[in-house]
DOBA-882383 format. One record per atom (N, C-alpha, C): residue number from 0; residue in three letters; atom name; x, y, z. Coordinates in pm, 1 decimal. Layout:
+-----+------+------+----------+----------+----------+
| seq | type | atom |     east |    north |       up |
+-----+------+------+----------+----------+----------+
| NUM |  ALA |   CA |        X |        Y |        Z |
...
+-----+------+------+----------+----------+----------+
END
This chain:
+-----+------+------+----------+----------+----------+
| seq | type | atom |     east |    north |       up |
+-----+------+------+----------+----------+----------+
|   0 |  UNK |    N |   -295.8 |  -4660.6 |  -5530.3 |
|   0 |  UNK |   CA |   -216.5 |  -4679.6 |  -5411.3 |
|   0 |  UNK |    C |   -171.6 |  -4825.4 |  -5402.6 |
|   1 |  UNK |    N |    -43.4 |  -4847.7 |  -5396.1 |
|   1 |  UNK |   CA |      9.1 |  -4984.7 |  -5395.0 |
|   1 |  UNK |    C |    -40.1 |  -5068.5 |  -5276.1 |
|   2 |  UNK |    N |    -49.9 |  -5010.4 |  -5157.3 |
|   2 |  UNK |   CA |    -94.9 |  -5086.7 |  -5041.0 |
|   2 |  UNK |    C |   -238.0 |  -5134.7 |  -5059.8 |
|   3 |  UNK |    N |   -325.0 |  -5045.7 |  -5101.4 |
|   3 |  UNK |   CA |   -465.8 |  -5081.5 |  -5122.5 |
|   3 |  UNK |    C |   -476.8 |  -5186.3 |  -5232.6 |
|   4 |  UNK |    N |   -400.1 |  -5169.7 |  -5338.4 |
|   4 |  UNK |   CA |   -402.9 |  -5267.1 |  -5448.3 |
|   4 |  UNK |    C |   -354.7 |  -5404.6 |  -5401.7 |
|   5 |  UNK |    N |   -253.7 |  -5407.3 |  -5318.2 |
|   5 |  UNK |   CA |   -204.0 |  -5535.3 |  -5265.6 |
|   5 |  UNK |    C |   -309.6 |  -5605.0 |  -5180.6 |
|   6 |  UNK |    N |   -376.5 |  -5528.1 |  -5095.5 |
|   6 |  UNK |   CA |   -482.0 |  -5585.4 |  -5012.1 |
|   6 |  UNK |    C |   -597.1 |  -5634.4 |  -5099.5 |
|   7 |  UNK |    N |   -634.4 |  -5555.1 |  -5199.7 |
|   7 |  UNK |   CA |   -741.1 |  -5596.8 |  -5292.0 |
|   7 |  UNK |    C |   -705.0 |  -5726.6 |  -5362.8 |
|   8 |  UNK |    N |   -581.9 |  -5737.7 |  -5405.5 |
|   8 |  UNK |   CA |   -536.0 |  -5859.1 |  -5472.8 |
|   8 |  UNK |    C |   -551.1 |  -5980.2 |  -5380.9 |
|   9 |  UNK |    N |   -509.7 |  -5965.1 |  -5255.1 |
|   9 |  UNK |   CA |   -521.6 |  -6074.6 |  -5158.8 |
|   9 |  UNK |    C |   -668.3 |  -6109.2 |  -5132.0 |
|  10 |  UNK |    N |   -752.0 |  -6007.3 |  -5118.2 |
|  10 |  UNK |   CA |   -893.8 |  -6031.0 |  -5095.0 |
|  10 |  UNK |    C |   -958.0 |  -6103.7 |  -5213.1 |
|  11 |  UNK |    N |   -926.8 |  -6060.5 |  -5334.1 |
|  11 |  UNK |   CA |   -983.3 |  -6124.1 |  -5453.9 |
|  11 |  UNK |    C |   -936.8 |  -6269.2 |  -5465.3 |
|  12 |  UNK |    N |   -811.1 |  -6293.1 |  -5433.8 |
|  12 |  UNK |   CA |   -759.8 |  -6430.3 |  -5437.5 |
|  12 |  UNK |    C |   -835.5 |  -6517.4 |  -5336.2 |
|  13 |  UNK |    N |   -854.3 |  -6464.1 |  -5216.5 |
|  13 |  UNK |   CA |   -929.6 |  -6537.5 |  -5115.1 |
|  13 |  UNK |    C |  -1073.8 |  -6561.6 |  -5154.5 |
|  14 |  UNK |    N |  -1133.8 |  -6465.1 |  -5223.6 |
|  14 |  UNK |   CA |  -1271.6 |  -6481.7 |  -5270.4 |
|  14 |  UNK |    C |  -1279.9 |  -6589.2 |  -5377.8 |
|  15 |  UNK |    N |  -1185.1 |  -6588.0 |  -5470.0 |
|  15 |  UNK |   CA |  -1183.1 |  -6689.4 |  -5576.5 |
|  15 |  UNK |    C |  -1166.8 |  -6830.0 |  -5518.9 |
|  16 |  UNK |    N |  -1089.0 |  -6841.0 |  -5411.7 |
|  16 |  UNK |   CA |  -1066.0 |  -6970.7 |  -5348.1 |
|  16 |  UNK |    C |  -1178.9 |  -7009.2 |  -5253.3 |
|  17 |  UNK |    N |  -1272.4 |  -6916.7 |  -5231.9 |
|  17 |  UNK |   CA |  -1388.6 |  -6946.2 |  -5149.2 |
|  17 |  UNK |    C |  -1370.6 |  -6925.8 |  -5000.0 |
|  18 |  UNK |    N |  -1259.7 |  -6866.7 |  -4959.4 |
|  18 |  UNK |   CA |  -1234.7 |  -6850.9 |  -4816.9 |
|  18 |  UNK |    C |  -1262.6 |  -6713.0 |  -4761.0 |
|  19 |  UNK |    N |  -1283.7 |  -6615.6 |  -4848.4 |
|  19 |  UNK |   CA |  -1305.1 |  -6477.2 |  -4804.1 |
|  19 |  UNK |    C |  -1437.5 |  -6427.9 |  -4861.3 |
|  20 |  UNK |    N |  -1516.6 |  -6366.4 |  -4774.7 |
|  20 |  UNK |   CA |  -1646.9 |  -6316.3 |  -4820.0 |
|  20 |  UNK |    C |  -1628.6 |  -6195.6 |  -4911.4 |
|  21 |  UNK |    N |  -1727.9 |  -6168.7 |  -4990.9 |
|  21 |  UNK |   CA |  -1726.0 |  -6053.5 |  -5081.5 |
|  21 |  UNK |    C |  -1762.9 |  -5926.6 |  -5004.9 |
|  22 |  UNK |    N |  -1725.0 |  -5813.1 |  -5059.8 |
|  22 |  UNK |   CA |  -1765.1 |  -5685.1 |  -5005.2 |
|  22 |  UNK |    C |  -1675.0 |  -5628.6 |  -4897.2 |
|  23 |  UNK |    N |  -1556.7 |  -5685.7 |  -4879.2 |
|  23 |  UNK |   CA |  -1464.6 |  -5635.6 |  -4778.4 |
|  23 |  UNK |    C |  -1392.3 |  -5512.9 |  -4834.9 |
|  24 |  UNK |    N |  -1401.1 |  -5402.5 |  -4764.9 |
|  24 |  UNK |   CA |  -1333.5 |  -5279.0 |  -4806.4 |
|  24 |  UNK |    C |  -1187.4 |  -5287.9 |  -4760.6 |
|  25 |  UNK |    N |  -1092.1 |  -5281.1 |  -4852.6 |
|  25 |  UNK |   CA |   -951.3 |  -5298.1 |  -4816.2 |
|  25 |  UNK |    C |   -899.2 |  -5190.6 |  -4720.7 |
|  26 |  UNK |    N |   -947.0 |  -5068.1 |  -4734.0 |
|  26 |  UNK |   CA |   -901.2 |  -4961.6 |  -4644.4 |
|  26 |  UNK |    C |   -957.3 |  -4983.0 |  -4504.0 |
|  27 |  UNK |    N |  -1085.3 |  -5016.0 |  -4494.4 |
|  27 |  UNK |   CA |  -1145.3 |  -5043.9 |  -4364.1 |
|  27 |  UNK |    C |  -1075.8 |  -5162.4 |  -4296.8 |
|  28 |  UNK |    N |  -1047.5 |  -5265.4 |  -4374.9 |
|  28 |  UNK |   CA |   -978.1 |  -5382.2 |  -4321.3 |
|  28 |  UNK |    C |   -841.8 |  -5342.9 |  -4266.4 |
|  29 |  UNK |    N |   -767.1 |  -5266.4 |  -4342.8 |
|  29 |  UNK |   CA |   -632.8 |  -5226.7 |  -4299.2 |
|  29 |  UNK |    C |   -638.4 |  -5144.3 |  -4171.3 |
|  30 |  UNK |    N |   -729.6 |  -5048.8 |  -4165.9 |
|  30 |  UNK |   CA |   -741.2 |  -4964.2 |  -4046.3 |
|  30 |  UNK |    C |   -781.6 |  -5049.4 |  -3926.2 |
|  31 |  UNK |    N |   -868.3 |  -5146.5 |  -3946.6 |
|  31 |  UNK |   CA |   -908.1 |  -5234.9 |  -3837.2 |
|  31 |  UNK |    C |   -791.4 |  -5318.7 |  -3787.0 |
|  32 |  UNK |    N |   -715.8 |  -5377.7 |  -3877.7 |
|  32 |  UNK |   CA |   -599.0 |  -5457.2 |  -3838.7 |
|  32 |  UNK |    C |   -499.1 |  -5368.8 |  -3765.3 |
|  33 |  UNK |    N |   -474.6 |  -5251.4 |  -3818.5 |
|  33 |  UNK |   CA |   -381.3 |  -5158.2 |  -3755.5 |
|  33 |  UNK |    C |   -427.2 |  -5122.5 |  -3614.8 |
|  34 |  UNK |    N |   -554.1 |  -5092.2 |  -3599.9 |
|  34 |  UNK |   CA |   -608.5 |  -5054.3 |  -3469.3 |
|  34 |  UNK |    C |   -597.0 |  -5168.4 |  -3369.4 |
|  35 |  UNK |    N |   -637.0 |  -5287.5 |  -3412.0 |
|  35 |  UNK |   CA |   -631.5 |  -5402.9 |  -3322.8 |
|  35 |  UNK |    C |   -488.5 |  -5440.7 |  -3285.5 |
|  36 |  UNK |    N |   -394.7 |  -5405.6 |  -3369.5 |
|  36 |  UNK |   CA |   -255.6 |  -5443.8 |  -3347.6 |
|  36 |  UNK |    C |   -171.3 |  -5335.3 |  -3281.2 |
|  37 |  UNK |    N |   -222.7 |  -5214.4 |  -3271.3 |
|  37 |  UNK |   CA |   -138.4 |  -5103.5 |  -3225.5 |
|  37 |  UNK |    C |   -181.0 |  -5040.5 |  -3092.7 |
|  38 |  UNK |    N |   -309.5 |  -5028.4 |  -3070.2 |
|  38 |  UNK |   CA |   -358.4 |  -4952.9 |  -2955.1 |
|  38 |  UNK |    C |   -302.5 |  -5007.9 |  -2823.9 |
|  39 |  UNK |    N |   -300.0 |  -5139.8 |  -2809.2 |
|  39 |  UNK |   CA |   -248.9 |  -5197.1 |  -2684.1 |
|  39 |  UNK |    C |    -99.1 |  -5170.7 |  -2666.0 |
|  40 |  UNK |    N |    -27.8 |  -5152.0 |  -2776.2 |
|  40 |  UNK |   CA |    115.1 |  -5121.2 |  -2766.3 |
|  40 |  UNK |    C |    139.2 |  -4974.0 |  -2735.0 |
|  41 |  UNK |    N |     64.5 |  -4888.5 |  -2800.8 |
|  41 |  UNK |   CA |     84.9 |  -4744.7 |  -2779.5 |
|  41 |  UNK |    C |     37.6 |  -4699.8 |  -2641.4 |
|  42 |  UNK |    N |    -49.1 |  -4778.7 |  -2579.5 |
|  42 |  UNK |   CA |   -102.5 |  -4746.0 |  -2446.9 |
|  42 |  UNK |    C |    -67.3 |  -4853.0 |  -2343.7 |
|  43 |  UNK |    N |     41.5 |  -4925.4 |  -2366.5 |
|  43 |  UNK |   CA |     74.2 |  -5040.9 |  -2282.2 |
|  43 |  UNK |    C |     90.5 |  -5007.0 |  -2135.3 |
|  44 |  UNK |    N |    148.1 |  -4891.7 |  -2105.7 |
|  44 |  UNK |   CA |    170.3 |  -4856.7 |  -1964.9 |
|  44 |  UNK |    C |     38.7 |  -4822.7 |  -1895.5 |
|  45 |  UNK |    N |    -40.4 |  -4739.3 |  -1957.3 |
|  45 |  UNK |   CA |   -170.2 |  -4700.6 |  -1900.3 |
|  45 |  UNK |    C |   -262.6 |  -4820.9 |  -1888.9 |
|  46 |  UNK |    N |   -270.7 |  -4901.4 |  -1995.2 |
|  46 |  UNK |   CA |   -358.6 |  -5017.5 |  -1992.1 |
|  46 |  UNK |    C |   -311.2 |  -5122.7 |  -1892.5 |
|  47 |  UNK |    N |   -179.8 |  -5137.2 |  -1876.9 |
|  47 |  UNK |   CA |   -127.1 |  -5232.0 |  -1779.1 |
|  47 |  UNK |    C |   -170.5 |  -5193.7 |  -1638.0 |
|  48 |  UNK |    N |   -165.4 |  -5065.7 |  -1607.7 |
|  48 |  UNK |   CA |   -209.6 |  -5017.7 |  -1476.1 |
|  48 |  UNK |    C |   -360.6 |  -5031.7 |  -1463.0 |
|  49 |  UNK |    N |   -432.2 |  -4990.7 |  -1565.4 |
|  49 |  UNK |   CA |   -578.9 |  -4995.7 |  -1562.0 |
|  49 |  UNK |    C |   -630.7 |  -5136.8 |  -1537.6 |
|  50 |  UNK |    N |   -572.9 |  -5235.8 |  -1605.6 |
|  50 |  UNK |   CA |   -622.3 |  -5372.7 |  -1597.2 |
|  50 |  UNK |    C |   -543.4 |  -5460.9 |  -1500.6 |
|  51 |  UNK |    N |   -436.8 |  -5405.9 |  -1443.1 |
|  51 |  UNK |   CA |   -356.6 |  -5483.5 |  -1348.2 |
|  51 |  UNK |    C |   -287.0 |  -5602.1 |  -1411.7 |
|  52 |  UNK |    N |   -253.1 |  -5585.6 |  -1539.8 |
|  52 |  UNK |   CA |   -183.6 |  -5690.8 |  -1614.5 |
|  52 |  UNK |    C |    -69.4 |  -5627.5 |  -1691.7 |
|  53 |  UNK |    N |     39.5 |  -5699.8 |  -1705.6 |
|  53 |  UNK |   CA |    152.9 |  -5650.4 |  -1782.3 |
|  53 |  UNK |    C |    128.9 |  -5679.0 |  -1930.2 |
|  54 |  UNK |    N |     91.4 |  -5576.1 |  -2003.6 |
|  54 |  UNK |   CA |     61.4 |  -5592.7 |  -2145.4 |
|  54 |  UNK |    C |    186.4 |  -5607.3 |  -2232.2 |
|  55 |  UNK |    N |    304.1 |  -5607.3 |  -2169.5 |
|  55 |  UNK |   CA |    427.8 |  -5634.1 |  -2242.7 |
|  55 |  UNK |    C |    473.9 |  -5778.0 |  -2222.0 |
|  56 |  UNK |    N |    403.8 |  -5852.6 |  -2138.5 |
|  56 |  UNK |   CA |    436.5 |  -5991.2 |  -2108.6 |
|  56 |  UNK |    C |    419.3 |  -6077.5 |  -2233.9 |
|  57 |  UNK |    N |    516.4 |  -6164.3 |  -2259.4 |
|  57 |  UNK |   CA |    514.5 |  -6246.9 |  -2381.0 |
|  57 |  UNK |    C |    388.9 |  -6333.3 |  -2389.9 |
|  58 |  UNK |    N |    345.1 |  -6388.7 |  -2279.8 |
|  58 |  UNK |   CA |    225.1 |  -6472.8 |  -2281.4 |
|  58 |  UNK |    C |    100.7 |  -6389.0 |  -2314.1 |
|  59 |  UNK |    N |     92.1 |  -6268.4 |  -2256.8 |
|  59 |  UNK |   CA |    -21.8 |  -6181.7 |  -2284.8 |
|  59 |  UNK |    C |    -22.7 |  -6142.7 |  -2432.8 |
|  60 |  UNK |    N |     95.1 |  -6108.6 |  -2484.9 |
|  60 |  UNK |   CA |    104.9 |  -6069.2 |  -2625.4 |
|  60 |  UNK |    C |     66.9 |  -6184.8 |  -2718.5 |
|  61 |  UNK |    N |    103.5 |  -6306.9 |  -2682.4 |
|  61 |  UNK |   CA |     66.5 |  -6423.6 |  -2763.9 |
|  61 |  UNK |    C |    -85.3 |  -6440.5 |  -2764.3 |
|  62 |  UNK |    N |   -149.3 |  -6422.6 |  -2648.3 |
|  62 |  UNK |   CA |   -295.3 |  -6431.0 |  -2641.8 |
|  62 |  UNK |    C |   -358.8 |  -6319.2 |  -2724.1 |
|  63 |  UNK |    N |   -297.6 |  -6201.3 |  -2722.2 |
|  63 |  UNK |   CA |   -349.6 |  -6088.5 |  -2799.7 |
|  63 |  UNK |    C |   -343.8 |  -6119.5 |  -2949.2 |
|  64 |  UNK |    N |   -229.4 |  -6170.9 |  -2995.0 |
|  64 |  UNK |   CA |   -214.3 |  -6206.9 |  -3136.7 |
|  64 |  UNK |    C |   -320.4 |  -6308.2 |  -3178.6 |
|  65 |  UNK |    N |   -343.5 |  -6408.7 |  -3094.1 |
|  65 |  UNK |   CA |   -444.1 |  -6511.0 |  -3123.7 |
|  65 |  UNK |    C |   -582.9 |  -6447.9 |  -3131.2 |
|  66 |  UNK |    N |   -613.3 |  -6361.3 |  -3038.1 |
|  66 |  UNK |   CA |   -744.3 |  -6295.1 |  -3035.1 |
|  66 |  UNK |    C |   -766.0 |  -6210.1 |  -3161.1 |
|  67 |  UNK |    N |   -666.8 |  -6130.6 |  -3197.7 |
|  67 |  UNK |   CA |   -677.5 |  -6044.8 |  -3316.2 |
|  67 |  UNK |    C |   -692.5 |  -6129.9 |  -3441.4 |
|  68 |  UNK |    N |   -613.7 |  -6234.7 |  -3451.1 |
|  68 |  UNK |   CA |   -621.8 |  -6323.7 |  -3567.6 |
|  68 |  UNK |    C |   -762.5 |  -6383.5 |  -3579.2 |
|  69 |  UNK |    N |   -817.4 |  -6429.4 |  -3467.3 |
|  69 |  UNK |   CA |   -952.2 |  -6486.2 |  -3468.9 |
|  69 |  UNK |    C |  -1057.4 |  -6383.3 |  -3508.3 |
|  70 |  UNK |    N |  -1043.4 |  -6261.1 |  -3459.0 |
|  70 |  UNK |   CA |  -1139.7 |  -6156.0 |  -3494.1 |
|  70 |  UNK |    C |  -1135.4 |  -6123.7 |  -3643.2 |
|  71 |  UNK |    N |  -1016.3 |  -6105.6 |  -3697.1 |
|  71 |  UNK |   CA |  -1002.8 |  -6068.8 |  -3838.5 |
|  71 |  UNK |    C |  -1048.4 |  -6183.7 |  -3928.2 |
|  72 |  UNK |    N |  -1005.8 |  -6304.8 |  -3896.2 |
|  72 |  UNK |   CA |  -1047.8 |  -6418.6 |  -3978.4 |
|  72 |  UNK |    C |  -1197.4 |  -6440.9 |  -3968.8 |
|  73 |  UNK |    N |  -1255.5 |  -6420.2 |  -3852.4 |
|  73 |  UNK |   CA |  -1400.2 |  -6432.0 |  -3837.9 |
|  73 |  UNK |    C |  -1473.4 |  -6331.4 |  -3925.5 |
|  74 |  UNK |    N |  -1419.5 |  -6210.8 |  -3930.1 |
|  74 |  UNK |   CA |  -1478.5 |  -6107.0 |  -4016.2 |
|  74 |  UNK |    C |  -1464.6 |  -6142.9 |  -4164.4 |
|  75 |  UNK |    N |  -1346.4 |  -6186.0 |  -4203.2 |
|  75 |  UNK |   CA |  -1320.4 |  -6215.2 |  -4344.3 |
|  75 |  UNK |    C |  -1397.0 |  -6337.4 |  -4394.7 |
|  76 |  UNK |    N |  -1419.1 |  -6432.9 |  -4308.0 |
|  76 |  UNK |   CA |  -1483.0 |  -6556.4 |  -4352.5 |
|  76 |  UNK |    C |  -1631.2 |  -6560.4 |  -4316.4 |
|  77 |  UNK |    N |  -1677.2 |  -6463.8 |  -4234.5 |
|  77 |  UNK |   CA |  -1814.4 |  -6461.7 |  -4185.9 |
|  77 |  UNK |    C |  -1911.8 |  -6446.7 |  -4296.0 |
+-----+------+------+----------+----------+----------+
END
């Protein structure tokens, strides 16, 4: 599968450079990134009402991107 191979290539490169930990499953990583990046969009109306915040607001989305980036990088470098 080209997608999995591309992710594996990136992971191996990061491991060789010392920035990515070993043992990261490329499929699990992809599903995690997808989940963290999609659920708030697919449920933006319901979640906006539930939390009393506009999840389509540019500032909220910027904070979301930062949060997701920190979570994924923390996992990869942990």
